C-alpha beads as a LAMMPS data file, in Angstrom:
LAMMPS data file: protein, C-alpha beads

399 atoms
398 bonds

1 atom types
1 bond types

-500.0 500.0 xlo xhi
-500.0 500.0 ylo yhi
-500.0 500.0 zlo zhi

Masses

1 110.0

Atoms # bond

1 1 1 446.840 -346.890 307.661
2 1 1 444.848 -343.726 307.799
3 1 1 444.385 -342.003 310.296
4 1 1 441.459 -339.869 309.853
5 1 1 439.036 -342.717 309.763
6 1 1 435.702 -342.353 309.495
7 1 1 433.482 -341.694 312.552
8 1 1 430.929 -344.034 314.260
9 1 1 427.161 -342.451 313.418
10 1 1 424.468 -341.879 315.427
11 1 1 421.803 -342.733 312.646
12 1 1 419.022 -341.235 314.125
13 1 1 421.079 -337.669 313.527
14 1 1 421.465 -338.544 309.914
15 1 1 417.594 -339.053 309.788
16 1 1 416.936 -335.822 311.047
17 1 1 419.555 -333.962 309.180
18 1 1 418.551 -335.789 306.037
19 1 1 414.711 -334.839 306.723
20 1 1 415.359 -331.411 307.340
21 1 1 417.563 -331.131 303.791
22 1 1 414.367 -332.603 302.694
23 1 1 412.437 -329.531 303.717
24 1 1 414.999 -326.680 302.475
25 1 1 414.905 -328.395 299.282
26 1 1 411.270 -328.428 298.989
27 1 1 411.078 -324.630 300.107
28 1 1 413.502 -324.185 298.079
29 1 1 411.933 -325.380 295.002
30 1 1 408.409 -323.862 295.722
31 1 1 410.667 -320.592 295.898
32 1 1 412.030 -321.020 292.784
33 1 1 415.371 -321.131 294.642
34 1 1 414.743 -317.405 295.645
35 1 1 412.492 -315.573 292.562
36 1 1 409.237 -316.529 293.883
37 1 1 409.866 -313.492 295.533
38 1 1 409.941 -311.319 292.536
39 1 1 406.271 -311.854 292.039
40 1 1 405.194 -313.560 294.710
41 1 1 401.739 -316.215 293.744
42 1 1 400.248 -317.180 296.873
43 1 1 398.324 -319.704 296.970
44 1 1 397.502 -323.971 298.649
45 1 1 400.831 -325.405 297.268
46 1 1 403.060 -322.102 298.379
47 1 1 401.137 -322.236 302.226
48 1 1 401.432 -325.783 303.335
49 1 1 404.989 -325.885 301.859
50 1 1 405.986 -322.944 304.112
51 1 1 403.684 -324.517 306.588
52 1 1 405.755 -327.614 306.834
53 1 1 408.794 -326.851 306.380
54 1 1 409.216 -322.644 306.244
55 1 1 411.544 -321.290 309.040
56 1 1 411.835 -324.758 310.406
57 1 1 414.503 -326.555 308.164
58 1 1 417.103 -324.617 308.096
59 1 1 416.432 -324.508 312.314
60 1 1 416.719 -327.800 312.354
61 1 1 419.916 -328.071 310.674
62 1 1 421.558 -325.394 312.924
63 1 1 420.498 -327.487 315.425
64 1 1 422.157 -330.533 314.514
65 1 1 424.939 -328.491 313.508
66 1 1 425.041 -328.145 317.317
67 1 1 425.101 -331.823 317.580
68 1 1 427.615 -332.307 315.199
69 1 1 430.536 -329.963 316.867
70 1 1 430.209 -331.839 319.728
71 1 1 430.538 -335.163 318.336
72 1 1 433.758 -334.012 316.701
73 1 1 434.804 -331.891 320.194
74 1 1 434.318 -335.208 321.862
75 1 1 435.795 -337.796 319.584
76 1 1 439.016 -336.066 319.233
77 1 1 438.734 -335.294 323.222
78 1 1 438.508 -339.175 324.076
79 1 1 442.121 -339.216 322.197
80 1 1 443.165 -336.771 323.838
81 1 1 443.348 -333.928 321.057
82 1 1 442.069 -330.206 321.928
83 1 1 440.029 -330.012 318.514
84 1 1 439.063 -326.286 319.426
85 1 1 442.025 -324.142 316.835
86 1 1 441.123 -326.996 314.101
87 1 1 437.683 -326.710 314.383
88 1 1 438.070 -322.787 314.069
89 1 1 439.569 -323.921 310.911
90 1 1 437.277 -326.061 309.342
91 1 1 434.699 -323.028 310.039
92 1 1 436.982 -321.132 308.100
93 1 1 436.906 -323.989 305.386
94 1 1 433.153 -324.402 305.322
95 1 1 432.822 -320.241 304.876
96 1 1 434.899 -320.851 301.951
97 1 1 432.740 -323.460 300.433
98 1 1 429.952 -321.251 301.336
99 1 1 431.201 -318.467 299.456
100 1 1 431.682 -320.427 296.416
101 1 1 428.313 -321.733 296.605
102 1 1 426.866 -318.158 297.681
103 1 1 428.086 -316.684 293.884
104 1 1 425.546 -319.316 292.514
105 1 1 422.458 -319.086 295.210
106 1 1 422.448 -315.937 296.890
107 1 1 420.492 -317.820 299.626
108 1 1 423.546 -320.122 300.469
109 1 1 423.571 -320.922 304.422
110 1 1 427.049 -322.097 304.604
111 1 1 428.703 -319.048 305.397
112 1 1 425.755 -318.276 307.974
113 1 1 426.910 -321.351 309.491
114 1 1 430.556 -320.678 310.065
115 1 1 430.229 -317.324 311.364
116 1 1 427.887 -318.248 313.895
117 1 1 429.337 -321.400 314.471
118 1 1 432.683 -319.599 316.334
119 1 1 430.787 -318.892 319.463
120 1 1 430.576 -322.829 319.669
121 1 1 434.112 -323.154 320.510
122 1 1 434.639 -320.875 323.602
123 1 1 431.363 -322.065 325.121
124 1 1 432.436 -325.824 324.827
125 1 1 433.908 -326.310 328.221
126 1 1 431.451 -323.971 330.143
127 1 1 428.476 -325.726 331.910
128 1 1 425.180 -326.420 330.937
129 1 1 423.611 -324.031 333.072
130 1 1 425.529 -321.566 331.065
131 1 1 424.998 -323.158 327.636
132 1 1 421.326 -323.073 328.453
133 1 1 421.294 -319.369 329.597
134 1 1 423.139 -317.824 326.643
135 1 1 420.477 -320.382 324.290
136 1 1 417.588 -319.435 325.225
137 1 1 418.739 -315.325 325.256
138 1 1 419.227 -316.106 321.292
139 1 1 416.038 -318.911 321.026
140 1 1 413.930 -315.904 322.430
141 1 1 415.235 -313.327 320.317
142 1 1 416.966 -311.307 322.738
143 1 1 418.891 -309.367 319.982
144 1 1 415.762 -308.746 318.454
145 1 1 414.194 -307.332 321.246
146 1 1 416.815 -304.735 322.474
147 1 1 416.828 -303.054 318.345
148 1 1 413.188 -302.976 318.939
149 1 1 413.362 -301.457 322.355
150 1 1 416.090 -299.365 321.297
151 1 1 414.061 -297.958 317.996
152 1 1 411.285 -297.023 320.246
153 1 1 413.287 -295.114 323.109
154 1 1 415.335 -293.057 320.568
155 1 1 413.139 -290.658 318.619
156 1 1 416.200 -290.302 316.380
157 1 1 416.315 -293.537 314.749
158 1 1 413.769 -294.634 312.017
159 1 1 413.642 -298.388 310.848
160 1 1 409.940 -298.567 309.796
161 1 1 411.603 -300.466 306.483
162 1 1 413.812 -303.337 306.337
163 1 1 417.081 -302.773 304.924
164 1 1 416.668 -305.862 303.255
165 1 1 413.323 -304.831 301.471
166 1 1 415.323 -302.280 300.077
167 1 1 418.296 -305.041 298.703
168 1 1 416.110 -307.894 297.361
169 1 1 414.219 -306.195 294.350
170 1 1 417.028 -305.073 292.323
171 1 1 419.528 -308.829 293.627
172 1 1 416.121 -310.462 292.266
173 1 1 415.821 -308.820 288.869
174 1 1 419.007 -309.813 288.112
175 1 1 418.385 -312.819 288.896
176 1 1 415.536 -313.010 286.235
177 1 1 417.037 -311.229 283.636
178 1 1 420.406 -311.074 283.871
179 1 1 423.362 -312.693 282.103
180 1 1 425.915 -316.152 284.608
181 1 1 428.322 -313.241 285.166
182 1 1 425.773 -310.557 286.115
183 1 1 424.565 -313.176 289.026
184 1 1 427.774 -313.543 289.912
185 1 1 428.869 -309.938 289.529
186 1 1 425.770 -309.373 291.836
187 1 1 426.271 -311.860 294.353
188 1 1 429.974 -311.149 294.988
189 1 1 428.341 -308.005 296.889
190 1 1 424.640 -306.707 297.035
191 1 1 423.246 -310.524 296.869
192 1 1 425.277 -311.063 300.281
193 1 1 424.145 -308.108 301.584
194 1 1 421.011 -308.546 300.979
195 1 1 421.366 -312.367 302.476
196 1 1 422.779 -311.450 305.843
197 1 1 420.293 -308.013 306.289
198 1 1 417.312 -310.818 305.835
199 1 1 418.777 -312.737 308.426
200 1 1 419.631 -310.490 310.992
201 1 1 416.527 -308.654 310.451
202 1 1 414.120 -311.585 310.861
203 1 1 415.934 -313.216 313.306
204 1 1 417.143 -316.165 311.535
205 1 1 420.549 -315.560 312.878
206 1 1 419.568 -315.328 316.388
207 1 1 417.756 -318.464 316.023
208 1 1 420.893 -320.320 314.504
209 1 1 423.262 -319.096 317.304
210 1 1 420.399 -320.343 319.674
211 1 1 419.824 -323.441 318.517
212 1 1 423.176 -324.593 317.453
213 1 1 423.708 -324.585 321.335
214 1 1 420.709 -326.063 321.953
215 1 1 422.079 -328.918 319.785
216 1 1 425.142 -329.107 321.547
217 1 1 423.833 -329.110 324.582
218 1 1 421.011 -331.861 323.956
219 1 1 423.966 -334.204 322.243
220 1 1 426.305 -333.742 325.513
221 1 1 423.924 -335.114 327.903
222 1 1 422.776 -338.060 325.410
223 1 1 419.517 -337.033 324.118
224 1 1 419.783 -338.595 321.300
225 1 1 421.457 -341.719 322.269
226 1 1 420.110 -342.646 325.842
227 1 1 416.542 -343.526 324.809
228 1 1 415.624 -345.160 327.867
229 1 1 416.518 -342.237 329.814
230 1 1 414.805 -339.423 327.824
231 1 1 411.952 -341.118 326.564
232 1 1 409.078 -339.835 328.769
233 1 1 410.282 -336.768 328.212
234 1 1 410.003 -336.817 324.596
235 1 1 406.368 -337.550 324.725
236 1 1 406.251 -334.718 327.514
237 1 1 408.222 -332.181 325.584
238 1 1 405.657 -333.447 322.571
239 1 1 402.537 -332.164 324.581
240 1 1 403.514 -329.446 325.094
241 1 1 405.672 -328.472 321.892
242 1 1 402.439 -329.112 320.341
243 1 1 399.890 -327.171 322.393
244 1 1 402.109 -324.761 322.442
245 1 1 402.411 -324.941 318.055
246 1 1 398.855 -324.593 318.176
247 1 1 398.434 -321.495 320.229
248 1 1 400.866 -319.532 318.826
249 1 1 399.741 -320.696 315.223
250 1 1 396.294 -319.552 315.806
251 1 1 396.386 -316.098 318.165
252 1 1 400.474 -315.007 317.055
253 1 1 399.172 -312.943 315.070
254 1 1 397.238 -310.911 317.583
255 1 1 400.469 -310.325 319.411
256 1 1 401.753 -307.638 316.822
257 1 1 398.146 -306.211 316.861
258 1 1 399.501 -304.612 320.904
259 1 1 402.726 -302.987 318.967
260 1 1 400.994 -301.176 315.872
261 1 1 401.219 -297.873 317.716
262 1 1 404.799 -298.424 318.447
263 1 1 408.120 -297.652 316.308
264 1 1 409.100 -301.032 314.001
265 1 1 406.173 -303.424 314.824
266 1 1 407.398 -305.563 312.109
267 1 1 409.616 -306.611 314.571
268 1 1 408.077 -308.278 317.388
269 1 1 406.216 -309.871 314.047
270 1 1 409.273 -311.429 313.628
271 1 1 409.445 -312.327 317.001
272 1 1 406.533 -314.091 316.882
273 1 1 406.991 -315.893 313.966
274 1 1 410.144 -317.279 315.286
275 1 1 408.452 -318.772 318.558
276 1 1 405.654 -320.415 316.565
277 1 1 408.193 -321.852 314.145
278 1 1 410.497 -323.290 317.092
279 1 1 407.677 -324.734 318.678
280 1 1 406.725 -326.491 315.448
281 1 1 410.317 -327.328 315.101
282 1 1 410.649 -329.256 318.695
283 1 1 407.293 -331.045 317.450
284 1 1 408.471 -332.233 314.329
285 1 1 412.028 -333.186 315.770
286 1 1 410.252 -335.059 318.772
287 1 1 408.005 -337.027 316.734
288 1 1 410.392 -338.434 314.246
289 1 1 412.801 -339.288 317.352
290 1 1 409.986 -341.027 318.531
291 1 1 408.916 -342.767 315.478
292 1 1 412.212 -343.548 314.536
293 1 1 412.854 -345.242 317.942
294 1 1 409.857 -346.832 319.013
295 1 1 407.401 -347.891 315.640
296 1 1 408.132 -349.652 312.375
297 1 1 407.993 -345.939 310.838
298 1 1 412.115 -346.384 311.252
299 1 1 412.273 -348.500 308.272
300 1 1 410.966 -345.976 305.605
301 1 1 412.788 -342.482 308.003
302 1 1 416.069 -345.124 307.121
303 1 1 415.765 -344.037 303.843
304 1 1 416.588 -340.052 304.773
305 1 1 420.224 -341.312 306.668
306 1 1 422.167 -341.258 303.530
307 1 1 421.080 -338.429 302.351
308 1 1 422.150 -336.727 306.094
309 1 1 425.538 -338.189 305.561
310 1 1 426.428 -336.464 302.615
311 1 1 423.788 -333.407 303.141
312 1 1 426.480 -331.046 301.642
313 1 1 427.208 -332.855 298.555
314 1 1 423.437 -332.857 298.090
315 1 1 422.583 -328.798 299.359
316 1 1 425.501 -327.457 296.968
317 1 1 424.844 -330.067 294.300
318 1 1 421.644 -328.436 294.245
319 1 1 421.951 -325.081 293.475
320 1 1 424.744 -325.977 290.760
321 1 1 422.015 -327.897 288.704
322 1 1 418.937 -326.047 289.129
323 1 1 419.493 -322.384 289.983
324 1 1 420.612 -322.299 286.064
325 1 1 416.531 -324.054 285.468
326 1 1 415.005 -321.396 287.390
327 1 1 416.971 -318.366 286.927
328 1 1 417.003 -315.816 283.315
329 1 1 420.194 -317.092 281.857
330 1 1 418.987 -320.603 281.756
331 1 1 415.674 -322.148 281.206
332 1 1 413.772 -319.149 283.099
333 1 1 411.623 -321.770 284.930
334 1 1 410.613 -319.278 286.985
335 1 1 408.306 -317.446 285.082
336 1 1 406.414 -320.905 283.899
337 1 1 406.843 -323.885 285.866
338 1 1 404.184 -322.278 288.486
339 1 1 404.201 -323.695 292.076
340 1 1 402.176 -326.785 291.779
341 1 1 404.787 -328.393 288.932
342 1 1 407.402 -327.285 290.687
343 1 1 406.754 -328.846 294.098
344 1 1 405.885 -332.245 291.823
345 1 1 408.842 -331.742 290.041
346 1 1 410.709 -331.123 293.609
347 1 1 409.561 -334.359 294.999
348 1 1 410.237 -336.382 291.956
349 1 1 414.005 -334.906 292.105
350 1 1 414.139 -335.870 296.340
351 1 1 413.452 -339.403 295.248
352 1 1 416.490 -339.491 293.127
353 1 1 418.418 -337.818 295.364
354 1 1 417.369 -339.889 298.015
355 1 1 418.229 -343.155 295.551
356 1 1 421.573 -341.531 294.597
357 1 1 422.494 -341.027 298.246
358 1 1 421.686 -345.096 298.882
359 1 1 424.187 -345.905 296.026
360 1 1 426.891 -343.539 297.320
361 1 1 426.874 -344.642 300.671
362 1 1 427.382 -348.363 299.537
363 1 1 430.352 -347.476 297.846
364 1 1 432.186 -344.457 299.590
365 1 1 432.650 -343.202 302.986
366 1 1 431.472 -339.700 302.185
367 1 1 430.314 -337.686 300.068
368 1 1 432.383 -335.276 297.379
369 1 1 432.583 -332.142 299.510
370 1 1 432.453 -333.891 302.906
371 1 1 435.749 -335.435 301.882
372 1 1 437.114 -332.496 299.964
373 1 1 436.140 -330.317 303.951
374 1 1 437.414 -332.845 305.890
375 1 1 440.899 -333.229 304.125
376 1 1 441.248 -329.096 304.014
377 1 1 439.983 -329.793 307.901
378 1 1 443.395 -332.080 308.255
379 1 1 445.491 -330.586 305.436
380 1 1 446.079 -333.962 304.115
381 1 1 444.390 -336.410 301.733
382 1 1 445.233 -339.445 303.933
383 1 1 441.162 -339.501 304.347
384 1 1 439.358 -342.999 303.317
385 1 1 437.010 -342.450 300.419
386 1 1 436.423 -345.156 298.148
387 1 1 435.107 -348.570 300.574
388 1 1 437.218 -351.787 300.028
389 1 1 435.469 -354.591 298.814
390 1 1 434.896 -355.622 302.777
391 1 1 433.384 -352.441 303.718
392 1 1 431.418 -352.827 300.452
393 1 1 429.977 -355.622 301.528
394 1 1 429.023 -354.080 305.275
395 1 1 427.977 -351.095 304.055
396 1 1 425.643 -353.361 301.924
397 1 1 423.913 -355.216 304.705
398 1 1 423.585 -352.677 306.919
399 1 1 421.404 -350.362 304.482

Bonds

1 1 1 2
2 1 2 3
3 1 3 4
4 1 4 5
5 1 5 6
6 1 6 7
7 1 7 8
8 1 8 9
9 1 9 10
10 1 10 11
11 1 11 12
12 1 12 13
13 1 13 14
14 1 14 15
15 1 15 16
16 1 16 17
17 1 17 18
18 1 18 19
19 1 19 20
20 1 20 21
21 1 21 22
22 1 22 23
23 1 23 24
24 1 24 25
25 1 25 26
26 1 26 27
27 1 27 28
28 1 28 29
29 1 29 30
30 1 30 31
31 1 31 32
32 1 32 33
33 1 33 34
34 1 34 35
35 1 35 36
36 1 36 37
37 1 37 38
38 1 38 39
39 1 39 40
40 1 40 41
41 1 41 42
42 1 42 43
43 1 43 44
44 1 44 45
45 1 45 46
46 1 46 47
47 1 47 48
48 1 48 49
49 1 49 50
50 1 50 51
51 1 51 52
52 1 52 53
53 1 53 54
54 1 54 55
55 1 55 56
56 1 56 57
57 1 57 58
58 1 58 59
59 1 59 60
60 1 60 61
61 1 61 62
62 1 62 63
63 1 63 64
64 1 64 65
65 1 65 66
66 1 66 67
67 1 67 68
68 1 68 69
69 1 69 70
70 1 70 71
71 1 71 72
72 1 72 73
73 1 73 74
74 1 74 75
75 1 75 76
76 1 76 77
77 1 77 78
78 1 78 79
79 1 79 80
80 1 80 81
81 1 81 82
82 1 82 83
83 1 83 84
84 1 84 85
85 1 85 86
86 1 86 87
87 1 87 88
88 1 88 89
89 1 89 90
90 1 90 91
91 1 91 92
92 1 92 93
93 1 93 94
94 1 94 95
95 1 95 96
96 1 96 97
97 1 97 98
98 1 98 99
99 1 99 100
100 1 100 101
101 1 101 102
102 1 102 103
103 1 103 104
104 1 104 105
105 1 105 106
106 1 106 107
107 1 107 108
108 1 108 109
109 1 109 110
110 1 110 111
111 1 111 112
112 1 112 113
113 1 113 114
114 1 114 115
115 1 115 116
116 1 116 117
117 1 117 118
118 1 118 119
119 1 119 120
120 1 120 121
121 1 121 122
122 1 122 123
123 1 123 124
124 1 124 125
125 1 125 126
126 1 126 127
127 1 127 128
128 1 128 129
129 1 129 130
130 1 130 131
131 1 131 132
132 1 132 133
133 1 133 134
134 1 134 135
135 1 135 136
136 1 136 137
137 1 137 138
138 1 138 139
139 1 139 140
140 1 140 141
141 1 141 142
142 1 142 143
143 1 143 144
144 1 144 145
145 1 145 146
146 1 146 147
147 1 147 148
148 1 148 149
149 1 149 150
150 1 150 151
151 1 151 152
152 1 152 153
153 1 153 154
154 1 154 155
155 1 155 156
156 1 156 157
157 1 157 158
158 1 158 159
159 1 159 160
160 1 160 161
161 1 161 162
162 1 162 163
163 1 163 164
164 1 164 165
165 1 165 166
166 1 166 167
167 1 167 168
168 1 168 169
169 1 169 170
170 1 170 171
171 1 171 172
172 1 172 173
173 1 173 174
174 1 174 175
175 1 175 176
176 1 176 177
177 1 177 178
178 1 178 179
179 1 179 180
180 1 180 181
181 1 181 182
182 1 182 183
183 1 183 184
184 1 184 185
185 1 185 186
186 1 186 187
187 1 187 188
188 1 188 189
189 1 189 190
190 1 190 191
191 1 191 192
192 1 192 193
193 1 193 194
194 1 194 195
195 1 195 196
196 1 196 197
197 1 197 198
198 1 198 199
199 1 199 200
200 1 200 201
201 1 201 202
202 1 202 203
203 1 203 204
204 1 204 205
205 1 205 206
206 1 206 207
207 1 207 208
208 1 208 209
209 1 209 210
210 1 210 211
211 1 211 212
212 1 212 213
213 1 213 214
214 1 214 215
215 1 215 216
216 1 216 217
217 1 217 218
218 1 218 219
219 1 219 220
220 1 220 221
221 1 221 222
222 1 222 223
223 1 223 224
224 1 224 225
225 1 225 226
226 1 226 227
227 1 227 228
228 1 228 229
229 1 229 230
230 1 230 231
231 1 231 232
232 1 232 233
233 1 233 234
234 1 234 235
235 1 235 236
236 1 236 237
237 1 237 238
238 1 238 239
239 1 239 240
240 1 240 241
241 1 241 242
242 1 242 243
243 1 243 244
244 1 244 245
245 1 245 246
246 1 246 247
247 1 247 248
248 1 248 249
249 1 249 250
250 1 250 251
251 1 251 252
252 1 252 253
253 1 253 254
254 1 254 255
255 1 255 256
256 1 256 257
257 1 257 258
258 1 258 259
259 1 259 260
260 1 260 261
261 1 261 262
262 1 262 263
263 1 263 264
264 1 264 265
265 1 265 266
266 1 266 267
267 1 267 268
268 1 268 269
269 1 269 270
270 1 270 271
271 1 271 272
272 1 272 273
273 1 273 274
274 1 274 275
275 1 275 276
276 1 276 277
277 1 277 278
278 1 278 279
279 1 279 280
280 1 280 281
281 1 281 282
282 1 282 283
283 1 283 284
284 1 284 285
285 1 285 286
286 1 286 287
287 1 287 288
288 1 288 289
289 1 289 290
290 1 290 291
291 1 291 292
292 1 292 293
293 1 293 294
294 1 294 295
295 1 295 296
296 1 296 297
297 1 297 298
298 1 298 299
299 1 299 300
300 1 300 301
301 1 301 302
302 1 302 303
303 1 303 304
304 1 304 305
305 1 305 306
306 1 306 307
307 1 307 308
308 1 308 309
309 1 309 310
310 1 310 311
311 1 311 312
312 1 312 313
313 1 313 314
314 1 314 315
315 1 315 316
316 1 316 317
317 1 317 318
318 1 318 319
319 1 319 320
320 1 320 321
321 1 321 322
322 1 322 323
323 1 323 324
324 1 324 325
325 1 325 326
326 1 326 327
327 1 327 328
328 1 328 329
329 1 329 330
330 1 330 331
331 1 331 332
332 1 332 333
333 1 333 334
334 1 334 335
335 1 335 336
336 1 336 337
337 1 337 338
338 1 338 339
339 1 339 340
340 1 340 341
341 1 341 342
342 1 342 343
343 1 343 344
344 1 344 345
345 1 345 346
346 1 346 347
347 1 347 348
348 1 348 349
349 1 349 350
350 1 350 351
351 1 351 352
352 1 352 353
353 1 353 354
354 1 354 355
355 1 355 356
356 1 356 357
357 1 357 358
358 1 358 359
359 1 359 360
360 1 360 361
361 1 361 362
362 1 362 363
363 1 363 364
364 1 364 365
365 1 365 366
366 1 366 367
367 1 367 368
368 1 368 369
369 1 369 370
370 1 370 371
371 1 371 372
372 1 372 373
373 1 373 374
374 1 374 375
375 1 375 376
376 1 376 377
377 1 377 378
378 1 378 379
379 1 379 380
380 1 380 381
381 1 381 382
382 1 382 383
383 1 383 384
384 1 384 385
385 1 385 386
386 1 386 387
387 1 387 388
388 1 388 389
389 1 389 390
390 1 390 391
391 1 391 392
392 1 392 393
393 1 393 394
394 1 394 395
395 1 395 396
396 1 396 397
397 1 397 398
398 1 398 399
């Protein structure tokens, strides 16, 4: 019998992960998998898609990454196993998968999660107060404030233009006009530099670290499973988050004007944008939690759960299938499809992915890449993959 049995799932976490994956995919579709930024074409489709998901879906992924970390570590702790070293190895495997994925799609987030996830391990045994303090430091963009203050207090520092903005044009031009080998070459180095520069300068790395820690803390205090205990908290937090989100959405841009006379005011703009996104993330998360636990909408939301269970497989497969569609070495759709058609195409493709995920989970314990990741984590292929007849019946009944 396998010693690496599938873990008990927290369904609402799978639903939330499926929702985040959907939002990330739709953003990628209207971004033409990065090539939108070569020649931006602002319009209502772009505006509304980014309003709902831009800067928010990846952040929800980060929060749920922290939740998964706690679930894995706690599951092994109950067996008397210190999983710390093996979790670091698990992150190394994820980084390897992300590196391969990043050669195809320069916007890969797996490498970011793998590197930032290292901070979770030494903090696992720390107190809730310590974890909350560190999480809030990053969520409130502490490192970005430090950079901003350094730029304005040191006359020798000139940082008026982001590094990412100087790197991206050449990278995007290769995506649009280069061969497949050209794309692999540029993503081996220049694309990685541009991505990391953007993630650092936009504050997304700090968001990922802070939200991963906050997700870990929420999981530790039972936020996703002790529904009766936190029901009033959900409602109060939703009301407060909605008020903050609306204030920041309509007045956040004016905050940046205060710093127009200082150096690098764009940093403050990015910080304000991060705060706005955090508020909307809280609104989305809490709304979904309440709908899942207290309304008949749960049946609809459960459609997303299988996608959440095989999110790694779906995320990686999207790039393998669609980067050639948008890039110059393939169908070059970035030049002709347009925002409305790309979004409509994305919605249709997402429906197909949902159907595929339901089929897959009825027949298999894990997605292909999830299975590979788990096998590599344990350095063993003694991990169940295909469901047996009895398990197939149970999975069908619960679907």
